[in-house]
N, CA, C and O atoms as CSV, one atom per row, in Angstrom:
chain,resi,resn,atom,element,x,y,z
A,1,UNK,N,N,-115.022,-50.550,135.718
A,1,UNK,CA,C,-115.150,-50.213,137.084
A,1,UNK,C,C,-113.858,-49.342,137.608
A,1,UNK,O,O,-112.747,-49.755,137.276
A,2,UNK,N,N,-113.940,-48.324,138.297
A,2,UNK,CA,C,-112.965,-47.606,138.801
A,2,UNK,C,C,-112.425,-48.175,139.957
A,2,UNK,O,O,-113.164,-48.735,140.767
A,3,UNK,N,N,-111.016,-48.082,140.153
A,3,UNK,CA,C,-110.454,-48.603,141.247
A,3,UNK,C,C,-110.552,-47.618,142.463
A,3,UNK,O,O,-110.897,-46.447,142.301
A,4,UNK,N,N,-110.244,-48.123,143.640
A,4,UNK,CA,C,-110.231,-47.104,144.829
A,4,UNK,C,C,-109.286,-45.930,144.634
A,4,UNK,O,O,-109.662,-44.811,144.981
A,5,UNK,N,N,-108.097,-46.113,144.107
A,5,UNK,CA,C,-107.191,-45.090,143.886
A,5,UNK,C,C,-107.739,-43.953,143.054
A,5,UNK,O,O,-107.676,-42.754,143.324
A,6,UNK,N,N,-108.321,-44.562,141.930
A,6,UNK,CA,C,-108.896,-43.648,140.883
A,6,UNK,C,C,-110.095,-42.831,141.463
A,6,UNK,O,O,-110.267,-41.655,141.143
A,7,UNK,N,N,-110.923,-43.500,142.331
A,7,UNK,CA,C,-112.027,-42.781,142.945
A,7,UNK,C,C,-111.424,-41.863,143.911
A,7,UNK,O,O,-111.997,-40.782,144.047
A,8,UNK,N,N,-110.399,-42.085,144.593
A,8,UNK,CA,C,-109.776,-41.167,145.519
A,8,UNK,C,C,-109.274,-39.883,144.922
A,8,UNK,O,O,-109.407,-38.761,145.410
A,9,UNK,N,N,-108.570,-40.263,143.594
A,9,UNK,CA,C,-108.065,-39.153,142.824
A,9,UNK,C,C,-109.220,-38.172,142.314
A,9,UNK,O,O,-109.079,-36.949,142.302
A,10,UNK,N,N,-110.247,-38.760,141.941
A,10,UNK,CA,C,-111.384,-37.916,141.556
A,10,UNK,C,C,-111.831,-37.121,142.659
A,10,UNK,O,O,-111.947,-35.913,142.456
A,11,UNK,N,N,-112.080,-37.544,143.695
A,11,UNK,CA,C,-112.495,-36.938,144.874
A,11,UNK,C,C,-111.609,-35.761,145.258
A,11,UNK,O,O,-112.084,-34.649,145.486
A,12,UNK,N,N,-110.189,-36.060,145.330
A,12,UNK,CA,C,-109.217,-35.116,145.626
A,12,UNK,C,C,-109.342,-33.864,144.703
A,12,UNK,O,O,-109.474,-32.699,145.078
A,13,UNK,N,N,-109.272,-34.348,143.374
A,13,UNK,CA,C,-109.143,-33.282,142.208
A,13,UNK,C,C,-110.325,-32.476,142.190
A,13,UNK,O,O,-110.175,-31.276,141.960
A,14,UNK,N,N,-111.505,-32.936,142.398
A,14,UNK,CA,C,-112.678,-32.101,142.491
A,14,UNK,C,C,-112.671,-31.060,143.452
A,14,UNK,O,O,-113.269,-30.003,143.253
A,15,UNK,N,N,-111.972,-31.320,144.572
A,15,UNK,CA,C,-111.974,-30.491,145.696
A,15,UNK,C,C,-110.824,-29.470,145.671
A,15,UNK,O,O,-110.904,-28.353,146.181
A,16,UNK,N,N,-109.754,-29.952,145.034
A,16,UNK,CA,C,-108.511,-29.116,145.027
A,16,UNK,C,C,-108.033,-28.516,143.539
A,16,UNK,O,O,-107.061,-27.776,143.393
A,17,UNK,N,N,-108.750,-28.896,142.658
A,17,UNK,CA,C,-108.099,-28.379,141.202
A,17,UNK,C,C,-108.101,-26.977,141.240
A,17,UNK,O,O,-107.021,-26.503,140.890
A,18,UNK,N,N,-109.001,-26.115,141.565
A,18,UNK,CA,C,-108.990,-24.742,141.476
A,18,UNK,C,C,-107.891,-24.097,142.374
A,18,UNK,O,O,-107.220,-23.141,141.987
A,19,UNK,N,N,-107.757,-24.652,143.540
A,19,UNK,CA,C,-106.652,-24.193,144.508
A,19,UNK,C,C,-105.283,-24.398,143.818
A,19,UNK,O,O,-104.409,-23.531,143.824
A,20,UNK,N,N,-105.163,-25.561,143.246
A,20,UNK,CA,C,-103.867,-25.882,142.647
A,20,UNK,C,C,-103.426,-25.027,141.298
A,20,UNK,O,O,-102.275,-24.932,140.870
A,21,UNK,N,N,-104.517,-24.478,140.778
A,21,UNK,CA,C,-104.239,-23.814,139.596
A,21,UNK,C,C,-103.821,-22.319,139.900
A,21,UNK,O,O,-103.382,-21.629,138.979
A,22,UNK,N,N,-103.936,-21.869,141.026
A,22,UNK,CA,C,-103.546,-20.461,141.302
A,22,UNK,C,C,-102.043,-20.299,141.090
A,22,UNK,O,O,-101.260,-21.218,141.330
A,23,UNK,N,N,-101.680,-19.153,140.652
A,23,UNK,CA,C,-100.232,-18.941,140.347
A,23,UNK,C,C,-99.440,-18.967,141.641
A,23,UNK,O,O,-98.346,-19.528,141.701
A,24,UNK,N,N,-99.972,-18.386,142.626
A,24,UNK,CA,C,-99.119,-18.339,143.835
A,24,UNK,C,C,-98.734,-19.617,144.391
A,24,UNK,O,O,-97.586,-19.835,144.778
A,25,UNK,N,N,-99.730,-20.521,144.441
A,25,UNK,CA,C,-99.537,-21.912,144.855
A,25,UNK,C,C,-98.464,-22.635,143.890
A,25,UNK,O,O,-97.557,-23.319,144.364
A,26,UNK,N,N,-98.616,-22.452,142.614
A,26,UNK,CA,C,-97.749,-23.067,141.676
A,26,UNK,C,C,-96.294,-22.428,141.828
A,26,UNK,O,O,-95.325,-23.181,141.736
A,27,UNK,N,N,-96.145,-21.341,142.010
A,27,UNK,CA,C,-94.840,-20.623,142.172
A,27,UNK,C,C,-94.075,-21.107,143.413
A,27,UNK,O,O,-92.860,-21.301,143.438
A,28,UNK,N,N,-94.998,-21.296,144.528
A,28,UNK,CA,C,-94.467,-21.672,145.865
A,28,UNK,C,C,-93.890,-23.210,145.895
A,28,UNK,O,O,-92.876,-23.601,146.474
A,29,UNK,N,N,-94.775,-23.937,145.147
A,29,UNK,CA,C,-94.472,-25.414,145.138
A,29,UNK,C,C,-93.398,-25.776,144.065
A,29,UNK,O,O,-92.662,-26.758,144.150
A,30,UNK,N,N,-93.393,-24.842,143.014
A,30,UNK,CA,C,-92.394,-25.203,141.928
A,30,UNK,C,C,-91.030,-24.558,142.024
A,30,UNK,O,O,-90.084,-24.977,141.358
A,31,UNK,N,N,-90.939,-23.576,142.825
A,31,UNK,CA,C,-89.599,-22.967,143.104
A,31,UNK,C,C,-88.445,-23.736,143.322
A,31,UNK,O,O,-87.408,-23.431,142.733
A,32,UNK,N,N,-88.494,-24.872,144.233
A,32,UNK,CA,C,-87.313,-25.759,144.383
A,32,UNK,C,C,-86.826,-26.302,143.005
A,32,UNK,O,O,-85.629,-26.383,142.727
A,33,UNK,N,N,-87.897,-26.693,142.104
A,33,UNK,CA,C,-87.512,-27.354,140.864
A,33,UNK,C,C,-86.884,-26.354,139.992
A,33,UNK,O,O,-85.977,-26.700,139.235
A,34,UNK,N,N,-87.361,-24.947,140.049
A,34,UNK,CA,C,-86.817,-23.884,139.353
A,34,UNK,C,C,-85.446,-23.602,139.647
A,34,UNK,O,O,-84.631,-23.322,138.768
A,35,UNK,N,N,-85.125,-23.682,141.088
A,35,UNK,CA,C,-83.723,-23.444,141.628
A,35,UNK,C,C,-82.867,-24.651,141.132
A,35,UNK,O,O,-81.688,-24.425,140.859
A,36,UNK,N,N,-83.332,-25.837,141.001
A,36,UNK,CA,C,-82.422,-26.930,140.393
A,36,UNK,C,C,-81.872,-26.493,138.996
A,36,UNK,O,O,-80.751,-26.850,138.633
A,37,UNK,N,N,-82.632,-25.762,138.269
A,37,UNK,CA,C,-82.114,-25.250,137.014
A,37,UNK,C,C,-81.368,-24.042,137.065
A,37,UNK,O,O,-80.474,-23.902,136.230
A,38,UNK,N,N,-81.587,-23.105,137.936
A,38,UNK,CA,C,-80.902,-21.897,138.094
A,38,UNK,C,C,-79.578,-21.986,138.730
A,38,UNK,O,O,-78.626,-21.357,138.266
A,39,UNK,N,N,-79.459,-22.823,139.889
A,39,UNK,CA,C,-78.255,-22.895,140.643
A,39,UNK,C,C,-77.000,-23.444,139.744
A,39,UNK,O,O,-75.880,-22.948,139.861
A,40,UNK,N,N,-77.297,-24.539,138.814
A,40,UNK,CA,C,-76.174,-24.788,138.056
A,40,UNK,C,C,-75.679,-23.774,137.051
A,40,UNK,O,O,-74.500,-23.736,136.699
A,41,UNK,N,N,-76.633,-22.932,136.589
A,41,UNK,CA,C,-76.055,-21.665,135.783
A,41,UNK,C,C,-75.096,-20.849,136.559
A,41,UNK,O,O,-74.034,-20.477,136.059
A,42,UNK,N,N,-75.476,-20.539,137.870
A,42,UNK,CA,C,-74.545,-19.866,138.708
A,42,UNK,C,C,-73.257,-20.586,138.830
A,42,UNK,O,O,-72.214,-19.986,138.569
A,43,UNK,N,N,-73.246,-21.801,139.199
A,43,UNK,CA,C,-72.062,-22.636,139.449
A,43,UNK,C,C,-71.084,-22.582,138.089
A,43,UNK,O,O,-69.860,-22.461,138.115
A,44,UNK,N,N,-71.790,-22.681,137.083
A,44,UNK,CA,C,-70.950,-22.569,135.697
A,44,UNK,C,C,-70.288,-21.346,135.554
A,44,UNK,O,O,-69.095,-21.258,135.263
A,45,UNK,N,N,-71.168,-20.231,135.788
A,45,UNK,CA,C,-70.614,-18.958,135.588
A,45,UNK,C,C,-69.407,-18.544,136.575
A,45,UNK,O,O,-68.438,-17.872,136.218
A,46,UNK,N,N,-69.607,-19.022,137.795
A,46,UNK,CA,C,-68.642,-18.615,138.735
A,46,UNK,C,C,-67.348,-19.569,138.759
A,46,UNK,O,O,-66.288,-19.187,139.254
A,47,UNK,N,N,-67.511,-20.786,138.209
A,47,UNK,CA,C,-66.506,-21.771,138.240
A,47,UNK,C,C,-65.707,-21.436,136.854
A,47,UNK,O,O,-64.641,-22.007,136.629
A,48,UNK,N,N,-66.196,-20.593,136.033
A,48,UNK,CA,C,-65.505,-20.257,134.753
A,48,UNK,C,C,-64.182,-19.618,134.847
A,48,UNK,O,O,-63.329,-19.726,133.966
A,49,UNK,N,N,-64.017,-18.886,136.044
A,49,UNK,CA,C,-62.713,-18.102,136.243
A,49,UNK,C,C,-61.551,-19.132,136.531
A,49,UNK,O,O,-60.362,-18.828,136.431
A,50,UNK,N,N,-61.996,-20.339,136.886
A,50,UNK,CA,C,-61.049,-21.365,137.179
A,50,UNK,C,C,-60.423,-22.049,135.956
A,50,UNK,O,O,-59.254,-22.434,135.939
A,51,UNK,N,N,-61.299,-22.176,134.912
A,51,UNK,CA,C,-60.935,-22.966,133.756
A,51,UNK,C,C,-60.718,-22.076,132.485
A,51,UNK,O,O,-60.132,-22.527,131.501
A,52,UNK,N,N,-61.183,-20.863,132.533
A,52,UNK,CA,C,-61.060,-20.002,131.306
A,52,UNK,C,C,-60.788,-18.602,131.676
A,52,UNK,O,O,-61.743,-17.868,131.929
A,53,UNK,N,N,-59.559,-18.150,131.733
A,53,UNK,CA,C,-59.207,-16.797,132.272
A,53,UNK,C,C,-59.813,-15.602,131.384
A,53,UNK,O,O,-60.189,-14.549,131.898
A,54,UNK,N,N,-59.872,-15.857,130.013
A,54,UNK,CA,C,-60.306,-14.726,129.135
A,54,UNK,C,C,-61.782,-14.564,129.352
A,54,UNK,O,O,-62.275,-13.437,129.409
A,55,UNK,N,N,-62.544,-15.710,129.483
A,55,UNK,CA,C,-64.016,-15.674,129.656
A,55,UNK,C,C,-64.189,-14.879,131.029
A,55,UNK,O,O,-65.072,-14.024,131.110
A,56,UNK,N,N,-63.400,-15.139,132.046
A,56,UNK,CA,C,-63.578,-14.474,133.262
A,56,UNK,C,C,-63.269,-12.813,133.176
A,56,UNK,O,O,-63.957,-11.963,133.741
A,57,UNK,N,N,-62.252,-12.583,132.465
A,57,UNK,CA,C,-61.966,-11.152,132.210
A,57,UNK,C,C,-63.064,-10.428,131.450
A,57,UNK,O,O,-63.333,-9.265,131.749
A,58,UNK,N,N,-63.722,-11.078,130.460
A,58,UNK,CA,C,-64.844,-10.537,129.713
A,58,UNK,C,C,-66.023,-10.330,130.570
A,58,UNK,O,O,-66.649,-9.270,130.583
A,59,UNK,N,N,-66.340,-11.435,131.340
A,59,UNK,CA,C,-67.529,-11.299,132.179
A,59,UNK,C,C,-67.281,-10.278,133.288
A,59,UNK,O,O,-68.281,-9.642,133.623
A,60,UNK,N,N,-66.284,-10.034,133.841
A,60,UNK,CA,C,-66.000,-9.081,134.857
A,60,UNK,C,C,-66.081,-7.725,134.174
A,60,UNK,O,O,-66.645,-6.809,134.773
A,61,UNK,N,N,-65.582,-7.534,133.018
A,61,UNK,CA,C,-65.688,-6.210,132.426
A,61,UNK,C,C,-66.991,-5.715,131.791
A,61,UNK,O,O,-67.282,-4.521,131.718
A,62,UNK,N,N,-67.768,-6.737,131.328
A,62,UNK,CA,C,-69.139,-6.277,130.604
A,62,UNK,C,C,-70.365,-6.770,131.382
A,62,UNK,O,O,-71.433,-6.234,131.089
A,63,UNK,N,N,-70.363,-7.687,132.304
A,63,UNK,CA,C,-71.615,-8.077,132.815
A,63,UNK,C,C,-71.837,-7.329,134.286
A,63,UNK,O,O,-70.924,-6.964,135.026
A,64,UNK,N,N,-73.044,-7.209,134.496
A,64,UNK,CA,C,-73.425,-6.599,135.873
A,64,UNK,C,C,-74.018,-7.599,136.629
A,64,UNK,O,O,-74.793,-8.367,136.059
A,65,UNK,N,N,-73.746,-7.749,138.039
A,65,UNK,CA,C,-74.232,-8.671,138.906
A,65,UNK,C,C,-75.779,-8.548,139.131
A,65,UNK,O,O,-76.443,-9.518,139.496
A,66,UNK,N,N,-76.297,-7.372,138.908
A,66,UNK,CA,C,-77.802,-7.127,139.016
A,66,UNK,C,C,-78.385,-7.939,137.833
A,66,UNK,O,O,-79.273,-8.767,138.037
A,67,UNK,N,N,-77.900,-7.711,136.632
A,67,UNK,CA,C,-78.617,-8.423,135.438
A,67,UNK,C,C,-78.433,-9.856,135.621
A,67,UNK,O,O,-79.372,-10.580,135.292
A,68,UNK,N,N,-77.283,-10.426,136.132
A,68,UNK,CA,C,-77.158,-11.876,136.463
A,68,UNK,C,C,-78.129,-12.335,137.410
A,68,UNK,O,O,-78.745,-13.370,137.154
A,69,UNK,N,N,-78.367,-11.649,138.565
A,69,UNK,CA,C,-79.221,-12.069,139.534
A,69,UNK,C,C,-80.609,-12.025,138.935
A,69,UNK,O,O,-81.305,-13.001,139.214
A,70,UNK,N,N,-81.174,-11.064,138.143
A,70,UNK,CA,C,-82.472,-11.020,137.601
A,70,UNK,C,C,-82.670,-12.143,136.525
A,70,UNK,O,O,-83.745,-12.719,136.360
A,71,UNK,N,N,-81.594,-12.385,135.852
A,71,UNK,CA,C,-81.698,-13.492,134.881
A,71,UNK,C,C,-81.806,-14.926,135.640
A,71,UNK,O,O,-82.449,-15.825,135.098
A,72,UNK,N,N,-81.227,-15.120,136.792
A,72,UNK,CA,C,-81.353,-16.344,137.553
A,72,UNK,C,C,-82.669,-16.401,138.037
A,72,UNK,O,O,-83.284,-17.463,137.948
A,73,UNK,N,N,-83.166,-15.448,138.517
A,73,UNK,CA,C,-84.704,-15.257,139.154
A,73,UNK,C,C,-85.615,-15.572,138.042
A,73,UNK,O,O,-86.543,-16.368,138.186
A,74,UNK,N,N,-85.368,-14.960,136.931
A,74,UNK,CA,C,-86.333,-15.224,135.814
A,74,UNK,C,C,-86.222,-16.788,135.435
A,74,UNK,O,O,-87.278,-17.398,135.271
A,75,UNK,N,N,-85.165,-17.373,135.309
A,75,UNK,CA,C,-84.981,-18.680,134.942
A,75,UNK,C,C,-85.816,-19.648,136.036
A,75,UNK,O,O,-86.590,-20.545,135.703
A,76,UNK,N,N,-85.539,-19.327,137.189
A,76,UNK,CA,C,-86.165,-20.132,138.355
A,76,UNK,C,C,-87.657,-19.892,138.331
A,76,UNK,O,O,-88.376,-20.880,138.478
A,77,UNK,N,N,-88.128,-18.888,138.189
A,77,UNK,CA,C,-89.547,-18.485,138.195
A,77,UNK,C,C,-90.256,-19.123,136.894
A,77,UNK,O,O,-91.342,-19.692,137.001
A,78,UNK,N,N,-89.597,-19.001,135.680
A,78,UNK,CA,C,-90.196,-19.686,134.472
A,78,UNK,C,C,-90.184,-21.105,134.634
A,78,UNK,O,O,-91.216,-21.709,134.341
A,79,UNK,N,N,-89.207,-21.732,135.046
A,79,UNK,CA,C,-89.235,-23.286,135.210
A,79,UNK,C,C,-90.141,-23.666,136.065
A,79,UNK,O,O,-90.873,-24.608,135.762
A,80,UNK,N,N,-90.294,-22.937,137.450
A,80,UNK,CA,C,-91.208,-23.207,138.457
A,80,UNK,C,C,-92.631,-23.302,137.923
A,80,UNK,O,O,-93.331,-24.304,138.070
A,81,UNK,N,N,-93.024,-22.156,137.272
A,81,UNK,CA,C,-94.460,-22.078,136.712
A,81,UNK,C,C,-94.674,-23.035,135.568
A,81,UNK,O,O,-95.758,-23.602,135.435
A,82,UNK,N,N,-93.640,-23.237,134.715
A,82,UNK,CA,C,-93.962,-24.235,133.616
A,82,UNK,C,C,-94.046,-25.568,134.109
A,82,UNK,O,O,-94.912,-26.323,133.668
A,83,UNK,N,N,-93.132,-25.981,135.089
A,83,UNK,CA,C,-93.413,-27.374,135.691
A,83,UNK,C,C,-94.645,-27.593,136.338
A,83,UNK,O,O,-95.295,-28.621,136.148
A,84,UNK,N,N,-95.036,-26.612,137.154
A,84,UNK,CA,C,-96.221,-26.867,137.922
A,84,UNK,C,C,-97.478,-26.767,136.969
A,84,UNK,O,O,-98.420,-27.537,137.159
A,85,UNK,N,N,-97.510,-25.938,136.060
A,85,UNK,CA,C,-98.600,-25.839,134.969
A,85,UNK,C,C,-98.739,-27.136,134.253
A,85,UNK,O,O,-99.828,-27.677,134.063
A,86,UNK,N,N,-97.555,-27.631,133.848
A,86,UNK,CA,C,-97.663,-28.935,133.072
A,86,UNK,C,C,-98.168,-30.025,133.990
A,86,UNK,O,O,-98.967,-30.836,133.524
A,87,UNK,N,N,-97.751,-30.131,135.345
A,87,UNK,CA,C,-98.283,-31.047,136.243
A,87,UNK,C,C,-99.760,-31.007,136.335
A,87,UNK,O,O,-100.464,-32.016,136.305
A,88,UNK,N,N,-100.187,-29.826,136.447
A,88,UNK,CA,C,-101.667,-29.481,136.586
A,88,UNK,C,C,-102.429,-29.926,135.417
A,88,UNK,O,O,-103.527,-30.471,135.526
A,89,UNK,N,N,-101.855,-29.697,134.309
A,89,UNK,CA,C,-102.513,-30.061,133.021
A,89,UNK,C,C,-102.630,-31.586,132.870
A,89,UNK,O,O,-103.611,-32.154,132.391
A,90,UNK,N,N,-101.468,-32.214,133.355
A,90,UNK,CA,C,-101.472,-33.655,133.388
A,90,UNK,C,C,-102.552,-34.317,134.255
A,90,UNK,O,O,-103.231,-35.271,133.874
A,91,UNK,N,N,-102.649,-33.728,135.450
A,91,UNK,CA,C,-103.659,-34.200,136.340
A,91,UNK,C,C,-105.213,-33.827,135.893
A,91,UNK,O,O,-106.172,-34.544,136.179
A,92,UNK,N,N,-105.293,-32.740,135.236
A,92,UNK,CA,C,-106.584,-32.286,134.756
A,92,UNK,C,C,-107.049,-33.303,133.668
A,92,UNK,O,O,-108.197,-33.747,133.629
A,93,UNK,N,N,-106.141,-33.609,132.857
A,93,UNK,CA,C,-106.357,-34.562,131.687
A,93,UNK,C,C,-106.631,-36.004,132.224
A,93,UNK,O,O,-107.466,-36.704,131.650
A,94,UNK,N,N,-105.993,-36.431,133.240
A,94,UNK,CA,C,-106.240,-37.768,133.966
A,94,UNK,C,C,-107.681,-37.541,134.419
A,94,UNK,O,O,-108.547,-38.325,134.028
A,95,UNK,N,N,-107.988,-36.538,135.202
A,95,UNK,CA,C,-109.239,-36.456,135.894
A,95,UNK,C,C,-110.360,-36.379,134.688
A,95,UNK,O,O,-111.363,-37.063,134.892
A,96,UNK,N,N,-110.323,-35.768,133.684
A,96,UNK,CA,C,-111.214,-35.733,132.570
A,96,UNK,C,C,-111.511,-37.199,132.119
A,96,UNK,O,O,-112.624,-37.717,132.034
A,97,UNK,N,N,-110.258,-37.788,131.836
A,97,UNK,CA,C,-110.450,-39.144,131.282
A,97,UNK,C,C,-111.136,-40.083,132.293
A,97,UNK,O,O,-111.950,-40.914,131.890
A,98,UNK,N,N,-110.835,-39.971,133.558
A,98,UNK,CA,C,-111.511,-40.902,134.603
A,98,UNK,C,C,-113.074,-40.521,134.589
A,98,UNK,O,O,-113.931,-41.402,134.663
A,99,UNK,N,N,-113.394,-39.145,134.487
A,99,UNK,CA,C,-114.797,-38.780,134.373
A,99,UNK,C,C,-115.384,-39.366,133.333
A,99,UNK,O,O,-116.426,-39.979,133.570
A,100,UNK,N,N,-114.940,-39.332,132.125
A,100,UNK,CA,C,-115.469,-39.848,130.925
A,100,UNK,C,C,-115.639,-41.369,131.055
A,100,UNK,O,O,-116.593,-41.922,130.507
A,101,UNK,N,N,-114.728,-42.060,131.774
A,101,UNK,CA,C,-114.797,-43.526,131.912
A,101,UNK,C,C,-115.942,-43.820,132.843
A,101,UNK,O,O,-116.671,-44.794,132.654
A,102,UNK,N,N,-116.111,-42.961,133.879
A,102,UNK,CA,C,-117.229,-43.048,134.838
A,102,UNK,C,C,-118.547,-43.027,134.131
A,102,UNK,O,O,-119.408,-43.892,134.290
A,103,UNK,N,N,-118.657,-41.985,133.338
A,103,UNK,CA,C,-119.815,-41.805,132.619
A,103,UNK,C,C,-120.293,-42.895,131.707
A,103,UNK,O,O,-121.475,-43.232,131.641
A,104,UNK,N,N,-119.291,-43.450,130.984
A,104,UNK,CA,C,-119.517,-44.479,130.123
A,104,UNK,C,C,-120.030,-45.816,130.836
A,104,UNK,O,O,-120.820,-46.613,130.329
A,105,UNK,N,N,-119.430,-45.924,132.129
A,105,UNK,CA,C,-119.848,-47.109,132.918
A,105,UNK,C,C,-121.319,-46.862,133.339
A,105,UNK,O,O,-122.150,-47.766,133.254
A,106,UNK,N,N,-121.659,-45.507,133.837
A,106,UNK,CA,C,-122.918,-45.317,134.123
A,106,UNK,C,C,-124.059,-45.566,133.051
A,106,UNK,O,O,-125.135,-46.123,133.264
A,107,UNK,N,N,-123.630,-45.070,131.932
A,107,UNK,CA,C,-124.498,-45.256,130.681
A,107,UNK,C,C,-124.753,-46.780,130.384
A,107,UNK,O,O,-125.863,-47.247,130.126
A,108,UNK,N,N,-123.573,-47.500,130.454
A,108,UNK,CA,C,-123.657,-48.967,130.209
A,108,UNK,C,C,-124.569,-49.593,131.194
A,108,UNK,O,O,-125.433,-50.375,130.798
A,109,UNK,N,N,-124.442,-49.315,132.406
A,109,UNK,CA,C,-125.119,-49.826,133.557
A,109,UNK,C,C,-126.853,-49.497,133.306
A,109,UNK,O,O,-127.742,-50.334,133.465
A,110,UNK,N,N,-127.025,-48.251,132.935
A,110,UNK,CA,C,-128.428,-47.846,132.699
A,110,UNK,C,C,-128.990,-48.701,131.467
A,110,UNK,O,O,-130.095,-49.234,131.570
A,111,UNK,N,N,-128.265,-48.823,130.363
A,111,UNK,CA,C,-128.703,-49.557,129.252
A,111,UNK,C,C,-129.061,-50.905,129.637
A,111,UNK,O,O,-130.104,-51.420,129.234
A,112,UNK,N,N,-128.148,-51.570,130.489
A,112,UNK,CA,C,-128.395,-52.880,130.898
A,112,UNK,C,C,-129.673,-53.055,131.689
A,112,UNK,O,O,-130.478,-53.967,131.501
A,113,UNK,N,N,-129.788,-52.045,132.638
A,113,UNK,CA,C,-130.999,-51.991,133.506
A,113,UNK,C,C,-132.378,-51.905,132.559
A,113,UNK,O,O,-133.390,-52.563,132.798
A,114,UNK,N,N,-132.235,-50.992,131.464
A,114,UNK,CA,C,-133.485,-50.840,130.681
A,114,UNK,C,C,-133.718,-52.133,129.793
A,114,UNK,O,O,-134.866,-52.429,129.462
A,115,UNK,N,N,-132.661,-52.885,129.417
A,115,UNK,CA,C,-132.979,-54.008,128.723
A,115,UNK,C,C,-133.645,-55.178,129.505
A,115,UNK,O,O,-134.358,-56.023,128.964
A,116,UNK,N,N,-133.361,-55.145,130.750
A,116,UNK,CA,C,-133.954,-56.256,131.489
A,116,UNK,C,C,-135.222,-56.066,131.936
A,116,UNK,O,O,-135.794,-56.954,132.567
């Protein structure tokens, strides 16, 4: 027998699964997580001038700020999409498992009804 929370999840996921699969929604909701990975990279790069002077000189002479910004944006977007896709896959798997469990229970109830 499915619990009330499982039934509520089934209802919610049936209504919202396609909406949550869209890339725009995944990017919008996952971007804060992506920034949690991108911001420390910026902090490490900019704090390097305080603890390693030679690395700072090399970075200033060879790297472009535009390339750095593009790399940070790519990291944030990749992590955001990966994280939300993974979450979607987990929810979809849980939904499919609950659906299978629900069908098994219906089959068992039908067989008991036929036997009586």
